[in-house]
PDB file of N, H, CA, C and O in Angstrom:
ATOM      1  N   MET A   1     266.532  83.049  72.109  1.00  0.00           N
ATOM      2  CA  MET A   1     266.845  83.173  70.699  1.00  0.00           C
ATOM      3  C   MET A   1     268.334  83.494  70.553  1.00  0.00           C
ATOM      4  O   MET A   1     268.833  84.433  71.173  1.00  0.00           O
ATOM      5  N   ASP A   2     269.028  82.723  69.745  1.00  0.00           N
ATOM      6  H   ASP A   2     268.622  81.960  69.242  1.00  0.00           H
ATOM      7  CA  ASP A   2     270.434  83.052  69.549  1.00  0.00           C
ATOM      8  C   ASP A   2     270.601  83.923  68.311  1.00  0.00           C
ATOM      9  O   ASP A   2     269.642  84.193  67.588  1.00  0.00           O
ATOM     10  N   ILE A   3     271.810  84.347  68.086  1.00  0.00           N
ATOM     11  H   ILE A   3     272.589  84.127  68.673  1.00  0.00           H
ATOM     12  CA  ILE A   3     272.089  85.303  67.014  1.00  0.00           C
ATOM     13  C   ILE A   3     271.759  84.724  65.644  1.00  0.00           C
ATOM     14  O   ILE A   3     271.292  85.450  64.767  1.00  0.00           O
ATOM     15  N   ARG A   4     271.993  83.432  65.445  1.00  0.00           N
ATOM     16  H   ARG A   4     272.373  82.842  66.157  1.00  0.00           H
ATOM     17  CA  ARG A   4     271.690  82.818  64.142  1.00  0.00           C
ATOM     18  C   ARG A   4     270.199  82.897  63.835  1.00  0.00           C
ATOM     19  O   ARG A   4     269.815  83.137  62.690  1.00  0.00           O
ATOM     20  N   ASP A   5     269.370  82.702  64.830  1.00  0.00           N
ATOM     21  H   ASP A   5     269.683  82.507  65.760  1.00  0.00           H
ATOM     22  CA  ASP A   5     267.922  82.800  64.631  1.00  0.00           C
ATOM     23  C   ASP A   5     267.521  84.232  64.294  1.00  0.00           C
ATOM     24  O   ASP A   5     266.690  84.466  63.416  1.00  0.00           O
ATOM     25  N   ILE A   6     268.112  85.170  64.990  1.00  0.00           N
ATOM     26  H   ILE A   6     268.787  84.981  65.703  1.00  0.00           H
ATOM     27  CA  ILE A   6     267.801  86.586  64.737  1.00  0.00           C
ATOM     28  C   ILE A   6     268.200  86.966  63.316  1.00  0.00           C
ATOM     29  O   ILE A   6     267.437  87.620  62.605  1.00  0.00           O
ATOM     30  N   VAL A   7     269.396  86.556  62.905  1.00  0.00           N
ATOM     31  H   VAL A   7     270.016  86.025  63.483  1.00  0.00           H
ATOM     32  CA  VAL A   7     269.869  86.860  61.552  1.00  0.00           C
ATOM     33  C   VAL A   7     268.959  86.218  60.513  1.00  0.00           C
ATOM     34  O   VAL A   7     268.638  86.847  59.505  1.00  0.00           O
ATOM     35  N   ALA A   8     268.543  84.989  60.739  1.00  0.00           N
ATOM     36  H   ALA A   8     268.804  84.478  61.558  1.00  0.00           H
ATOM     37  CA  ALA A   8     267.662  84.298  59.800  1.00  0.00           C
ATOM     38  C   ALA A   8     266.328  85.034  59.680  1.00  0.00           C
ATOM     39  O   ALA A   8     265.809  85.195  58.575  1.00  0.00           O
ATOM     40  N   GLU A   9     265.774  85.478  60.794  1.00  0.00           N
ATOM     41  H   GLU A   9     266.195  85.347  61.692  1.00  0.00           H
ATOM     42  CA  GLU A   9     264.511  86.227  60.771  1.00  0.00           C
ATOM     43  C   GLU A   9     264.675  87.550  60.022  1.00  0.00           C
ATOM     44  O   GLU A   9     263.808  87.942  59.242  1.00  0.00           O
ATOM     45  N   LEU A  10     265.785  88.225  60.265  1.00  0.00           N
ATOM     46  H   LEU A  10     266.490  87.906  60.898  1.00  0.00           H
ATOM     47  CA  LEU A  10     266.037  89.489  59.562  1.00  0.00           C
ATOM     48  C   LEU A  10     266.174  89.271  58.063  1.00  0.00           C
ATOM     49  O   LEU A  10     265.666  90.069  57.276  1.00  0.00           O
ATOM     50  N   GLU A  11     266.849  88.210  57.659  1.00  0.00           N
ATOM     51  H   GLU A  11     267.262  87.562  58.299  1.00  0.00           H
ATOM     52  CA  GLU A  11     266.989  87.915  56.229  1.00  0.00           C
ATOM     53  C   GLU A  11     265.646  87.621  55.596  1.00  0.00           C
ATOM     54  O   GLU A  11     265.395  88.038  54.465  1.00  0.00           O
ATOM     55  N   LYS A  12     264.777  86.913  56.296  1.00  0.00           N
ATOM     56  H   LYS A  12     264.980  86.574  57.215  1.00  0.00           H
ATOM     57  CA  LYS A  12     263.422  86.650  55.792  1.00  0.00           C
ATOM     58  C   LYS A  12     262.663  87.956  55.605  1.00  0.00           C
ATOM     59  O   LYS A  12     261.991  88.153  54.593  1.00  0.00           O
ATOM     60  N   GLU A  13     262.775  88.849  56.592  1.00  0.00           N
ATOM     61  H   GLU A  13     263.321  88.689  57.414  1.00  0.00           H
ATOM     62  CA  GLU A  13     262.073  90.128  56.530  1.00  0.00           C
ATOM     63  C   GLU A  13     262.598  90.980  55.381  1.00  0.00           C
ATOM     64  O   GLU A  13     261.816  91.626  54.684  1.00  0.00           O
ATOM     65  N   ILE A  14     263.906  90.990  55.177  1.00  0.00           N
ATOM     66  H   ILE A  14     264.541  90.465  55.743  1.00  0.00           H
ATOM     67  CA  ILE A  14     264.496  91.738  54.067  1.00  0.00           C
ATOM     68  C   ILE A  14     263.995  91.199  52.737  1.00  0.00           C
ATOM     69  O   ILE A  14     263.661  91.975  51.842  1.00  0.00           O
ATOM     70  N   ALA A  15     263.939  89.886  52.595  1.00  0.00           N
ATOM     71  H   ALA A  15     264.211  89.255  53.321  1.00  0.00           H
ATOM     72  CA  ALA A  15     263.445  89.277  51.354  1.00  0.00           C
ATOM     73  C   ALA A  15     261.987  89.648  51.120  1.00  0.00           C
ATOM     74  O   ALA A  15     261.590  89.943  49.993  1.00  0.00           O
ATOM     75  N   ARG A  16     261.188  89.633  52.189  1.00  0.00           N
ATOM     76  H   ARG A  16     261.510  89.393  53.105  1.00  0.00           H
ATOM     77  CA  ARG A  16     259.774  89.993  52.068  1.00  0.00           C
ATOM     78  C   ARG A  16     259.621  91.444  51.641  1.00  0.00           C
ATOM     79  O   ARG A  16     258.802  91.752  50.775  1.00  0.00           O
ATOM     80  N   LEU A  17     260.402  92.340  52.241  1.00  0.00           N
ATOM     81  H   LEU A  17     261.068  92.089  52.944  1.00  0.00           H
ATOM     82  CA  LEU A  17     260.332  93.751  51.883  1.00  0.00           C
ATOM     83  C   LEU A  17     260.797  93.994  50.449  1.00  0.00           C
ATOM     84  O   LEU A  17     260.228  94.831  49.748  1.00  0.00           O
ATOM     85  N   ASN A  18     261.819  93.275  50.010  1.00  0.00           N
ATOM     86  H   ASN A  18     262.281  92.595  50.579  1.00  0.00           H
ATOM     87  CA  ASN A  18     262.266  93.399  48.625  1.00  0.00           C
ATOM     88  C   ASN A  18     261.181  92.968  47.649  1.00  0.00           C
ATOM     89  O   ASN A  18     261.015  93.580  46.594  1.00  0.00           O
ATOM     90  N   GLN A  19     260.441  91.918  47.995  1.00  0.00           N
ATOM     91  H   GLN A  19     260.576  91.421  48.852  1.00  0.00           H
ATOM     92  CA  GLN A  19     259.332  91.482  47.141  1.00  0.00           C
ATOM     93  C   GLN A  19     258.250  92.551  47.071  1.00  0.00           C
ATOM     94  O   GLN A  19     257.698  92.810  46.002  1.00  0.00           O
ATOM     95  N   ILE A  20     257.949  93.168  48.199  1.00  0.00           N
ATOM     96  H   ILE A  20     258.397  92.958  49.068  1.00  0.00           H
ATOM     97  CA  ILE A  20     256.928  94.216  48.231  1.00  0.00           C
ATOM     98  C   ILE A  20     257.349  95.395  47.362  1.00  0.00           C
ATOM     99  O   ILE A  20     256.544  95.925  46.597  1.00  0.00           O
ATOM    100  N   VAL A  21     258.607  95.804  47.479  1.00  0.00           N
ATOM    101  H   VAL A  21     259.261  95.374  48.101  1.00  0.00           H
ATOM    102  CA  VAL A  21     259.106  96.915  46.666  1.00  0.00           C
ATOM    103  C   VAL A  21     259.018  96.572  45.188  1.00  0.00           C
ATOM    104  O   VAL A  21     258.604  97.408  44.384  1.00  0.00           O
ATOM    105  N   THR A  22     259.397  95.364  44.823  1.00  0.00           N
ATOM    106  H   THR A  22     259.733  94.686  45.476  1.00  0.00           H
ATOM    107  CA  THR A  22     259.327  94.938  43.426  1.00  0.00           C
ATOM    108  C   THR A  22     257.894  94.981  42.910  1.00  0.00           C
ATOM    109  O   THR A  22     257.646  95.459  41.803  1.00  0.00           O
ATOM    110  N   LEU A  23     256.959  94.489  43.699  1.00  0.00           N
ATOM    111  H   LEU A  23     257.161  94.101  44.599  1.00  0.00           H
ATOM    112  CA  LEU A  23     255.550  94.507  43.289  1.00  0.00           C
ATOM    113  C   LEU A  23     255.035  95.933  43.140  1.00  0.00           C
ATOM    114  O   LEU A  23     254.304  96.233  42.195  1.00  0.00           O
ATOM    115  N   LEU A  24     255.406  96.803  44.052  1.00  0.00           N
ATOM    116  H   LEU A  24     255.999  96.560  44.819  1.00  0.00           H
ATOM    117  CA  LEU A  24     254.970  98.194  43.975  1.00  0.00           C
ATOM    118  C   LEU A  24     255.534  98.883  42.743  1.00  0.00           C
ATOM    119  O   LEU A  24     254.831  99.645  42.080  1.00  0.00           O
ATOM    120  N   LYS A  25     256.778  98.624  42.439  1.00  0.00           N
ATOM    121  H   LYS A  25     257.349  98.005  42.978  1.00  0.00           H
ATOM    122  CA  LYS A  25     257.383  99.226  41.249  1.00  0.00           C
ATOM    123  C   LYS A  25     256.699  98.741  39.983  1.00  0.00           C
ATOM    124  O   LYS A  25     256.488  99.521  39.055  1.00  0.00           O
ATOM    125  N   ARG A  26     256.354  97.473  39.937  1.00  0.00           N
ATOM    126  H   ARG A  26     256.526  96.839  40.691  1.00  0.00           H
ATOM    127  CA  ARG A  26     255.684  96.933  38.751  1.00  0.00           C
ATOM    128  C   ARG A  26     254.279  97.496  38.588  1.00  0.00           C
ATOM    129  O   ARG A  26     253.866  97.835  37.479  1.00  0.00           O
ATOM    130  N   SER A  27     253.550  97.595  39.683  1.00  0.00           N
ATOM    131  H   SER A  27     253.886  97.320  40.584  1.00  0.00           H
ATOM    132  CA  SER A  27     252.159  98.030  39.585  1.00  0.00           C
ATOM    133  C   SER A  27     252.040  99.530  39.358  1.00  0.00           C
ATOM    134  O   SER A  27     251.083  99.991  38.736  1.00  0.00           O
ATOM    135  N   ASN A  28     253.007 100.292  39.859  1.00  0.00           N
ATOM    136  H   ASN A  28     253.784  99.918  40.364  1.00  0.00           H
ATOM    137  CA  ASN A  28     252.920 101.741  39.774  1.00  0.00           C
ATOM    138  C   ASN A  28     253.911 102.306  38.774  1.00  0.00           C
ATOM    139  O   ASN A  28     254.041 103.525  38.667  1.00  0.00           O
ATOM    140  N   GLY A  29     254.602 101.469  38.051  1.00  0.00           N
ATOM    141  H   GLY A  29     254.496 100.479  38.138  1.00  0.00           H
ATOM    142  CA  GLY A  29     255.617 101.959  37.140  1.00  0.00           C
ATOM    143  C   GLY A  29     256.785 102.490  37.943  1.00  0.00           C
ATOM    144  O   GLY A  29     257.521 101.726  38.567  1.00  0.00           O
ATOM    145  N   ASP A  30     256.948 103.772  37.924  1.00  0.00           N
ATOM    146  H   ASP A  30     256.350 104.392  37.417  1.00  0.00           H
ATOM    147  CA  ASP A  30     258.026 104.400  38.673  1.00  0.00           C
ATOM    148  C   ASP A  30     257.435 104.992  39.944  1.00  0.00           C
ATOM    149  O   ASP A  30     256.295 105.455  39.940  1.00  0.00           O
ATOM    150  N   LEU A  31     258.188 104.981  41.013  1.00  0.00           N
ATOM    151  H   LEU A  31     259.114 104.604  41.016  1.00  0.00           H
ATOM    152  CA  LEU A  31     257.684 105.487  42.285  1.00  0.00           C
ATOM    153  C   LEU A  31     257.767 107.005  42.395  1.00  0.00           C
ATOM    154  O   LEU A  31     257.222 107.586  43.333  1.00  0.00           O
ATOM    155  N   THR A  32     258.444 107.655  41.445  1.00  0.00           N
ATOM    156  H   THR A  32     258.888 107.183  40.683  1.00  0.00           H
ATOM    157  CA  THR A  32     258.550 109.107  41.512  1.00  0.00           C
ATOM    158  C   THR A  32     257.296 109.744  40.935  1.00  0.00           C
ATOM    159  O   THR A  32     256.771 109.266  39.930  1.00  0.00           O
ATOM    160  N   PRO A  33     256.812 110.802  41.545  1.00  0.00           N
ATOM    161  CA  PRO A  33     255.602 111.454  41.038  1.00  0.00           C
ATOM    162  C   PRO A  33     255.845 112.112  39.686  1.00  0.00           C
ATOM    163  O   PRO A  33     256.913 112.671  39.438  1.00  0.00           O
ATOM    164  N   LYS A  34     254.862 112.042  38.832  1.00  0.00           N
ATOM    165  H   LYS A  34     253.994 111.589  39.033  1.00  0.00           H
ATOM    166  CA  LYS A  34     254.980 112.576  37.480  1.00  0.00           C
ATOM    167  C   LYS A  34     254.230 113.899  37.309  1.00  0.00           C
ATOM    168  O   LYS A  34     253.964 114.321  36.184  1.00  0.00           O
ATOM    169  N   THR A  35     253.894 114.544  38.410  1.00  0.00           N
ATOM    170  H   THR A  35     254.110 114.201  39.324  1.00  0.00           H
ATOM    171  CA  THR A  35     253.123 115.774  38.296  1.00  0.00           C
ATOM    172  C   THR A  35     254.028 116.910  37.842  1.00  0.00           C
ATOM    173  O   THR A  35     255.183 117.016  38.252  1.00  0.00           O
ATOM    174  N   GLU A  36     253.476 117.741  36.993  1.00  0.00           N
ATOM    175  H   GLU A  36     252.537 117.655  36.660  1.00  0.00           H
ATOM    176  CA  GLU A  36     254.208 118.906  36.541  1.00  0.00           C
ATOM    177  C   GLU A  36     253.825 120.081  37.428  1.00  0.00           C
ATOM    178  O   GLU A  36     252.646 120.368  37.637  1.00  0.00           O
ATOM    179  N   THR A  37     254.827 120.739  37.934  1.00  0.00           N
ATOM    180  H   THR A  37     255.784 120.505  37.764  1.00  0.00           H
ATOM    181  CA  THR A  37     254.546 121.906  38.761  1.00  0.00           C
ATOM    182  C   THR A  37     254.801 123.154  37.948  1.00  0.00           C
ATOM    183  O   THR A  37     255.801 123.254  37.237  1.00  0.00           O
ATOM    184  N   LYS A  38     253.899 124.098  38.056  1.00  0.00           N
ATOM    185  H   LYS A  38     253.086 124.017  38.634  1.00  0.00           H
ATOM    186  CA  LYS A  38     254.078 125.359  37.356  1.00  0.00           C
ATOM    187  C   LYS A  38     255.099 126.186  38.103  1.00  0.00           C
ATOM    188  O   LYS A  38     255.043 126.301  39.327  1.00  0.00           O
ATOM    189  N   ARG A  39     256.019 126.752  37.378  1.00  0.00           N
ATOM    190  H   ARG A  39     256.064 126.658  36.383  1.00  0.00           H
ATOM    191  CA  ARG A  39     257.023 127.601  37.989  1.00  0.00           C
ATOM    192  C   ARG A  39     256.519 129.027  37.942  1.00  0.00           C
ATOM    193  O   ARG A  39     256.082 129.524  36.904  1.00  0.00           O
ATOM    194  N   ARG A  40     256.591 129.663  39.076  1.00  0.00           N
ATOM    195  H   ARG A  40     256.947 129.259  39.919  1.00  0.00           H
ATOM    196  CA  ARG A  40     256.168 131.048  39.133  1.00  0.00           C
ATOM    197  C   ARG A  40     257.327 131.944  38.747  1.00  0.00           C
ATOM    198  O   ARG A  40     258.472 131.706  39.132  1.00  0.00           O
ATOM    199  N   THR A  41     257.019 132.962  37.993  1.00  0.00           N
ATOM    200  H   THR A  41     256.089 133.156  37.681  1.00  0.00           H
ATOM    201  CA  THR A  41     258.061 133.899  37.604  1.00  0.00           C
ATOM    202  C   THR A  41     257.826 135.210  38.328  1.00  0.00           C
ATOM    203  O   THR A  41     256.689 135.642  38.523  1.00  0.00           O
ATOM    204  N   LEU A  42     258.914 135.826  38.718  1.00  0.00           N
ATOM    205  H   LEU A  42     259.837 135.475  38.561  1.00  0.00           H
ATOM    206  CA  LEU A  42     258.836 137.105  39.409  1.00  0.00           C
ATOM    207  C   LEU A  42     259.108 138.223  38.416  1.00  0.00           C
ATOM    208  O   LEU A  42     259.918 138.088  37.499  1.00  0.00           O
ATOM    209  N   SER A  43     258.419 139.312  38.622  1.00  0.00           N
ATOM    210  H   SER A  43     257.761 139.422  39.367  1.00  0.00           H
ATOM    211  CA  SER A  43     258.670 140.476  37.784  1.00  0.00           C
ATOM    212  C   SER A  43     260.002 141.097  38.194  1.00  0.00           C
ATOM    213  O   SER A  43     260.520 140.812  39.274  1.00  0.00           O
ATOM    214  N   ALA A  44     260.544 141.935  37.342  1.00  0.00           N
ATOM    215  H   ALA A  44     260.123 142.167  36.465  1.00  0.00           H
ATOM    216  CA  ALA A  44     261.800 142.615  37.652  1.00  0.00           C
ATOM    217  C   ALA A  44     261.641 143.461  38.913  1.00  0.00           C
ATOM    218  O   ALA A  44     262.556 143.558  39.731  1.00  0.00           O
ATOM    219  N   GLU A  45     260.478 144.064  39.052  1.00  0.00           N
ATOM    220  H   GLU A  45     259.735 143.986  38.387  1.00  0.00           H
ATOM    221  CA  GLU A  45     260.208 144.899  40.233  1.00  0.00           C
ATOM    222  C   GLU A  45     260.227 144.059  41.513  1.00  0.00           C
ATOM    223  O   GLU A  45     260.780 144.479  42.529  1.00  0.00           O
ATOM    224  N   ALA A  46     259.630 142.889  41.457  1.00  0.00           N
ATOM    225  H   ALA A  46     259.181 142.548  40.631  1.00  0.00           H
ATOM    226  CA  ALA A  46     259.592 142.017  42.629  1.00  0.00           C
ATOM    227  C   ALA A  46     260.996 141.519  42.972  1.00  0.00           C
ATOM    228  O   ALA A  46     261.364 141.455  44.145  1.00  0.00           O
ATOM    229  N   LYS A  47     261.786 141.163  41.939  1.00  0.00           N
ATOM    230  H   LYS A  47     261.486 141.215  40.986  1.00  0.00           H
ATOM    231  CA  LYS A  47     263.158 140.722  42.181  1.00  0.00           C
ATOM    232  C   LYS A  47     263.980 141.823  42.841  1.00  0.00           C
ATOM    233  O   LYS A  47     264.758 141.562  43.758  1.00  0.00           O
ATOM    234  N   LYS A  48     263.803 143.043  42.374  1.00  0.00           N
ATOM    235  H   LYS A  48     263.171 143.256  41.629  1.00  0.00           H
ATOM    236  CA  LYS A  48     264.536 144.176  42.946  1.00  0.00           C
ATOM    237  C   LYS A  48     264.137 144.391  44.395  1.00  0.00           C
ATOM    238  O   LYS A  48     264.989 144.657  45.243  1.00  0.00           O
ATOM    239  N   LYS A  49     262.853 144.277  44.681  1.00  0.00           N
ATOM    240  H   LYS A  49     262.161 144.061  43.991  1.00  0.00           H
ATOM    241  CA  LYS A  49     262.362 144.465  46.040  1.00  0.00           C
ATOM    242  C   LYS A  49     262.959 143.416  46.985  1.00  0.00           C
ATOM    243  O   LYS A  49     263.384 143.736  48.095  1.00  0.00           O
ATOM    244  N   ILE A  50     262.983 142.174  46.530  1.00  0.00           N
ATOM    245  H   ILE A  50     262.637 141.914  45.628  1.00  0.00           H
ATOM    246  CA  ILE A  50     263.547 141.090  47.337  1.00  0.00           C
ATOM    247  C   ILE A  50     265.042 141.306  47.549  1.00  0.00           C
ATOM    248  O   ILE A  50     265.544 141.140  48.661  1.00  0.00           O
ATOM    249  N   ALA A  51     265.751 141.675  46.484  1.00  0.00           N
ATOM    250  H   ALA A  51     265.342 141.810  45.581  1.00  0.00           H
ATOM    251  CA  ALA A  51     267.195 141.897  46.581  1.00  0.00           C
ATOM    252  C   ALA A  51     267.498 143.042  47.534  1.00  0.00           C
ATOM    253  O   ALA A  51     268.421 142.947  48.343  1.00  0.00           O
ATOM    254  N   ASP A  52     266.730 144.127  47.447  1.00  0.00           N
ATOM    255  H   ASP A  52     265.980 144.204  46.790  1.00  0.00           H
ATOM    256  CA  ASP A  52     266.937 145.269  48.348  1.00  0.00           C
ATOM    257  C   ASP A  52     266.699 144.874  49.799  1.00  0.00           C
ATOM    258  O   ASP A  52     267.447 145.279  50.688  1.00  0.00           O
ATOM    259  N   ALA A  53     265.665 144.088  50.033  1.00  0.00           N
ATOM    260  H   ALA A  53     265.058 143.759  49.310  1.00  0.00           H
ATOM    261  CA  ALA A  53     265.369 143.644  51.395  1.00  0.00           C
ATOM    262  C   ALA A  53     266.491 142.762  51.926  1.00  0.00           C
ATOM    263  O   ALA A  53     266.853 142.860  53.099  1.00  0.00           O
ATOM    264  N   GLN A  54     267.047 141.901  51.074  1.00  0.00           N
ATOM    265  H   GLN A  54     266.753 141.821  50.121  1.00  0.00           H
ATOM    266  CA  GLN A  54     268.147 141.032  51.501  1.00  0.00           C
ATOM    267  C   GLN A  54     269.388 141.861  51.810  1.00  0.00           C
ATOM    268  O   GLN A  54     270.071 141.618  52.805  1.00  0.00           O
ATOM    269  N   ARG A  55     269.675 142.832  50.963  1.00  0.00           N
ATOM    270  H   ARG A  55     269.120 143.030  50.155  1.00  0.00           H
ATOM    271  CA  ARG A  55     270.831 143.700  51.232  1.00  0.00           C
ATOM    272  C   ARG A  55     270.667 144.426  52.559  1.00  0.00           C
ATOM    273  O   ARG A  55     271.631 144.602  53.304  1.00  0.00           O
ATOM    274  N   LYS A  56     269.449 144.844  52.848  1.00  0.00           N
ATOM    275  H   LYS A  56     268.666 144.701  52.242  1.00  0.00           H
ATOM    276  CA  LYS A  56     269.176 145.522  54.117  1.00  0.00           C
ATOM    277  C   LYS A  56     269.428 144.577  55.297  1.00  0.00           C
ATOM    278  O   LYS A  56     269.993 144.984  56.312  1.00  0.00           O
ATOM    279  N   ARG A  57     269.000 143.297  55.156  1.00  0.00           N
ATOM    280  H   ARG A  57     268.541 142.967  54.331  1.00  0.00           H
ATOM    281  CA  ARG A  57     269.249 142.313  56.224  1.00  0.00           C
ATOM    282  C   ARG A  57     270.739 142.066  56.405  1.00  0.00           C
ATOM    283  O   ARG A  57     271.220 141.942  57.532  1.00  0.00           O
ATOM    284  N   TRP A  58     271.479 141.994  55.285  1.00  0.00           N
ATOM    285  H   TRP A  58     271.088 142.094  54.370  1.00  0.00           H
ATOM    286  CA  TRP A  58     272.925 141.784  55.368  1.00  0.00           C
ATOM    287  C   TRP A  58     273.598 142.960  56.070  1.00  0.00           C
ATOM    288  O   TRP A  58     274.482 142.769  56.905  1.00  0.00           O
ATOM    289  N   ALA A  59     273.175 144.178  55.725  1.00  0.00           N
ATOM    290  H   ALA A  59     272.457 144.333  55.047  1.00  0.00           H
ATOM    291  CA  ALA A  59     273.759 145.367  56.353  1.00  0.00           C
ATOM    292  C   ALA A  59     273.475 145.371  57.852  1.00  0.00           C
ATOM    293  O   ALA A  59     274.349 145.712  58.649  1.00  0.00           O
ATOM    294  N   LYS A  60     272.268 144.995  58.235  1.00  0.00           N
ATOM    295  H   LYS A  60     271.558 144.718  57.588  1.00  0.00           H
ATOM    296  CA  LYS A  60     271.911 144.947  59.646  1.00  0.00           C
ATOM    297  C   LYS A  60     272.761 143.907  60.381  1.00  0.00           C
ATOM    298  O   LYS A  60     273.231 144.153  61.491  1.00  0.00           O
ATOM    299  N   ALA A  61     272.953 142.744  59.751  1.00  0.00           N
ATOM    300  H   ALA A  61     272.572 142.545  58.849  1.00  0.00           H
ATOM    301  CA  ALA A  61     273.760 141.691  60.366  1.00  0.00           C
ATOM    302  C   ALA A  61     275.219 142.125  60.481  1.00  0.00           C
ATOM    303  O   ALA A  61     275.889 141.830  61.470  1.00  0.00           O
ATOM    304  N   LYS A  62     275.702 142.831  59.455  1.00  0.00           N
ATOM    305  H   LYS A  62     275.157 143.071  58.652  1.00  0.00           H
ATOM    306  CA  LYS A  62     277.090 143.311  59.479  1.00  0.00           C
ATOM    307  C   LYS A  62     277.279 144.338  60.589  1.00  0.00           C
ATOM    308  O   LYS A  62     278.315 144.342  61.255  1.00  0.00           O
ATOM    309  N   GLN A  63     276.293 145.208  60.796  1.00  0.00           N
ATOM    310  H   GLN A  63     275.452 145.205  60.256  1.00  0.00           H
ATOM    311  CA  GLN A  63     276.365 146.196  61.879  1.00  0.00           C
ATOM    312  C   GLN A  63     276.341 145.519  63.233  1.00  0.00           C
ATOM    313  O   GLN A  63     277.048 145.935  64.151  1.00  0.00           O
ATOM    314  N   ALA A  64     275.542 144.491  63.362  1.00  0.00           N
ATOM    315  H   ALA A  64     274.969 144.153  62.616  1.00  0.00           H
ATOM    316  CA  ALA A  64     275.442 143.791  64.641  1.00  0.00           C
ATOM    317  C   ALA A  64     276.731 143.027  64.956  1.00  0.00           C
ATOM    318  O   ALA A  64     277.054 142.811  66.124  1.00  0.00           O
ATOM    319  N   ALA A  65     277.459 142.620  63.927  1.00  0.00           N
ATOM    320  H   ALA A  65     277.197 142.795  62.978  1.00  0.00           H
ATOM    321  CA  ALA A  65     278.692 141.872  64.138  1.00  0.00           C
ATOM    322  C   ALA A  65     279.833 142.758  64.614  1.00  0.00           C
ATOM    323  O   ALA A  65     280.787 142.275  65.223  1.00  0.00           O
ATOM    324  N   LYS A  66     279.737 144.042  64.340  1.00  0.00           N
ATOM    325  H   LYS A  66     278.962 144.435  63.845  1.00  0.00           H
ATOM    326  CA  LYS A  66     280.813 144.968  64.754  1.00  0.00           C
ATOM    327  C   LYS A  66     280.795 145.267  66.202  1.00  0.00           C
ATOM    328  O   LYS A  66     281.635 146.025  66.686  1.00  0.00           O
TER     329      LYS A  66
END
């Protein structure tokens, strides 16, 4: 097989894949999911707890760096 044959086969495959993508987009509308995800909210107490824990990790890392 020479390079021209390989290129021709690749172009055929690209065209076939483009057709498949077009058909999928038409049948499914948009390919991105339309699900709504609920966002969880943290209480002020939980945010403070997380922030304090992070500060503690930063302090530990700073001590280890010295």
